[in-house]
C-alpha positions in Angstrom: -58.0 107.3 257.7 -57.2 110.4 255.6 -57.4 109.9 251.8 -53.7 110.5 251.2 -52.8 108.1 254.0 -55.0 105.5 252.3 -53.1 105.9 249.0 -49.7 105.4 250.7 -50.8 101.9 251.9 -49.9 100.8 248.4 -46.5 102.4 248.0 -43.4 101.3 249.7 -39.9 100.6 248.2 -38.3 97.3 248.9 -35.1 96.7 246.9 -36.0 99.5 244.6 -32.6 99.6 242.9 -32.0 103.3 243.4 -29.4 104.5 240.9 -28.1 107.5 239.0 -28.6 107.7 235.3 -28.3 110.0 232.3 -31.2 110.2 229.9 -30.5 111.6 226.4 -33.1 111.6 223.6 -36.1 109.3 223.8 -36.3 106.8 226.7 -39.1 104.5 227.7 -39.7 104.8 231.4 -41.2 101.7 233.1 -43.8 102.1 235.9 -44.0 102.5 238.8 -40.8 104.5 238.8 -39.7 107.7 240.4 -37.1 110.1 238.8 -35.6 113.0 240.8 -34.0 115.4 238.2 -30.6 116.7 239.3 -30.2 118.6 236.0 -31.8 118.9 232.6 -35.4 118.6 231.4 -37.8 115.8 230.3 -41.1 116.0 228.5 -43.6 113.2 229.3 -47.1 113.2 227.9 -47.3 116.9 227.7 -45.8 117.4 231.1 -42.3 119.0 231.6 -40.1 118.0 234.5 -37.2 120.3 235.1 -34.1 120.2 237.4 -35.3 119.9 241.0 -38.7 118.3 240.0 -39.8 114.8 240.7 -41.3 112.7 237.9 -43.4 109.6 238.8 -44.6 107.3 236.0 -47.3 104.7 236.6 -47.1 102.9 233.2 -44.4 102.6 230.6 -44.3 105.9 228.8 -41.8 107.7 226.6 -39.7 110.6 227.9 -37.9 113.0 225.6 -35.1 115.3 226.6 -31.8 115.3 228.4 -31.4 114.9 232.1 -29.4 113.5 235.0 -31.7 111.7 237.4 -31.7 109.6 240.6 -34.3 106.9 240.0 -35.8 103.8 241.7 -38.7 101.4 240.8 -41.5 100.1 242.9 -42.8 96.6 242.8 -46.5 96.8 243.5 -47.3 93.6 245.5 -50.7 92.3 246.1 -54.2 92.9 244.9 -55.0 95.7 247.5 -51.8 97.6 246.6 -52.6 97.4 242.9 -56.1 98.8 243.5 -54.7 101.6 245.5 -52.0 102.7 243.1 -54.3 102.3 240.0 -55.7 105.8 240.8 -52.4 107.4 239.9 -52.0 109.0 236.5 -49.6 107.5 233.9 -47.2 110.3 234.7 -47.1 113.1 237.2 -44.7 115.9 237.9 -44.1 117.4 241.3 -42.4 120.8 241.2 -39.2 121.0 243.2 -38.1 123.9 245.5 -34.9 125.8 245.8 -32.0 123.4 246.5 -33.7 120.3 245.4 -31.6 119.8 242.2 -28.4 120.2 244.2 -29.6 117.7 246.8 -30.5 115.1 244.2 -27.1 115.6 242.6 -25.4 114.9 246.0 -27.3 111.7 246.8 -25.0 108.8 247.5 -26.6 105.9 245.5 -24.0 103.5 246.9 -25.4 103.9 250.4 -27.0 100.7 252.0 -30.1 99.5 250.2 -32.4 100.1 253.2 -31.3 103.7 253.4 -31.9 104.3 249.7 -35.3 102.6 249.8 -36.4 104.9 252.6 -35.0 108.0 250.8 -37.0 107.0 247.7 -40.1 106.6 249.9 -39.5 110.1 251.2 -39.2 111.4 247.6 -42.4 109.5 246.6 -44.4 110.8 249.6 -43.4 114.4 248.7 -44.3 113.9 245.1 -47.7 112.3 245.8 -48.6 114.8 248.5 -48.0 117.7 246.1 -50.0 116.0 243.3 -52.8 115.0 245.7 -53.1 118.5 247.1 -53.1 120.0 243.6 -55.4 117.5 241.7 -56.9 115.3 244.4 -57.1 112.4 242.1 -60.3 110.8 240.9 -62.5 107.8 241.5 -62.5 106.3 245.0 -59.5 108.5 246.0 -61.4 111.7 245.4 -64.5 110.1 246.9 -62.7 109.5 250.2 -62.8 113.2 250.8 -66.5 113.4 250.2 -68.6 113.9 253.3 -71.1 111.2 252.3 -69.1 108.6 250.3 -65.8 109.1 252.3 -67.0 107.6 255.6 -68.5 104.6 253.8 -65.3 103.8 251.9 -63.3 104.1 255.1 -65.7 101.7 256.9 -65.5 99.2 254.1 -61.7 99.4 254.0 -61.3 99.1 257.8 -63.9 96.4 258.4 -64.4 94.3 255.3 -65.6 91.4 257.5 -68.6 93.2 258.8 -72.0 92.1 257.5 -72.6 95.4 255.6 -75.9 96.2 253.9 -76.9 99.2 252.0 -78.8 100.4 255.0 -75.9 100.0 257.4 -73.5 101.7 255.0 -75.9 104.6 254.6 -75.9 104.8 258.4 -72.2 105.4 258.4 -72.8 108.4 256.2 -76.0 109.5 258.0 -78.0 109.7 254.8 -80.8 107.7 253.1 -80.0 104.6 251.1 -81.0 106.1 247.8 -78.8 109.2 248.5 -75.8 107.0 249.2 -76.4 104.7 246.3 -76.7 107.5 243.7 -73.8 109.5 245.1 -71.5 106.5 245.5 -72.1 105.2 242.0 -71.5 108.7 240.5 -68.2 109.2 242.3 -66.7 105.7 242.4 -68.2 104.2 239.2 -70.0 101.2 240.8 -72.7 100.7 243.4 -71.6 100.4 247.1 -72.1 96.7 247.5 -70.3 96.0 244.2 -67.3 98.0 245.4 -67.5 96.1 248.7 -67.3 92.8 247.0 -64.4 93.9 244.9 -62.5 95.2 247.9 -63.2 92.0 249.9 -61.9 89.9 247.1 -58.7 92.0 246.8 -58.1 91.6 250.5 -58.8 87.9 250.2 -56.4 87.4 247.4 -53.6 88.9 249.5 -54.5 86.8 252.5 -54.5 83.6 250.3 -51.1 84.6 248.8 -49.4 85.6 252.0 -50.7 83.1 254.6 -51.5 79.5 255.1 -55.0 80.2 256.3 -57.7 77.9 255.0 -60.2 79.1 252.4 -62.9 79.0 255.1 -60.8 81.1 257.4 -60.1 83.7 254.7 -63.8 83.7 253.9 -64.7 84.7 257.4 -62.0 87.4 257.5 -63.8 89.1 254.5 -67.4 88.7 255.7 -68.5 85.4 254.3 -70.1 82.8 256.6 -69.2 79.8 254.3 -66.4 78.9 252.0 -68.8 78.0 249.1 -70.4 81.5 248.8 -67.0 83.1 249.1 -65.5 80.9 246.4 -68.3 81.7 244.0 -67.8 85.4 244.6 -64.0 85.1 244.4 -64.1 83.3 241.1 -66.6 85.8 239.7 -64.3 88.7 240.5 -60.8 87.2 239.8 -61.6 84.6 237.2 -60.1 81.7 239.1 -60.8 79.9 242.4 -59.3 80.7 245.9 -57.3 77.5 245.7 -55.7 78.5 242.4 -54.9 81.9 243.9 -52.5 80.2 246.3 -50.1 79.8 243.4 -51.2 82.5 240.9 -51.5 85.4 243.4 -48.3 84.5 245.2 -46.4 84.4 241.9 -47.7 87.8 240.9 -47.1 89.4 244.3 
């Protein structure tokens, strides 16, 4: 899977509440929200969005200026999606092209919700693609493009249930274990097997929240032979047990 495609796994509008609004003065923008500027200008954390641009905020930030916008907010559901979107900056601006401002100004926000959600997704994909091509992100997102670390991350993400070892992960990259361990920790911030555990527990949290599978069944889906070992690892990562996650994870999804 390409790095950009991996990022998009965590971004999809569902009932985003697309609307048209006028911003004048200082306005606190909630995250994760997209603003397509039909007119005017907004300054956010040293970045300036002008008519035709798309502004995406990941956290609540203050915008100053005057602008007419089409906006919609995303609800990031699940532990995996939160890990994926956490690589985004607090605010990013994707420059528009000729005709963008006029197009944003003509959008019918009263169209059916499903239509507006898919339009917002299209705006988001365009904005994230421009940002990704320009800055390429950091952390695991940048590491996905690395010839050594990238194949290892992709293997972990695609097959968390596999009995991975440092040796088998190094085999995915075609390098020595020491080479992988050092390069992975430098680019991602944690050792390979630590990241693998974190990823498995994120997948497990979503499985527990979204299905009626037993703890033992979920354990097997993320590479644990027994429920006890899985439960210990799950509580160490999340701070609560898999059984508690049934309620807590579902409520936050």
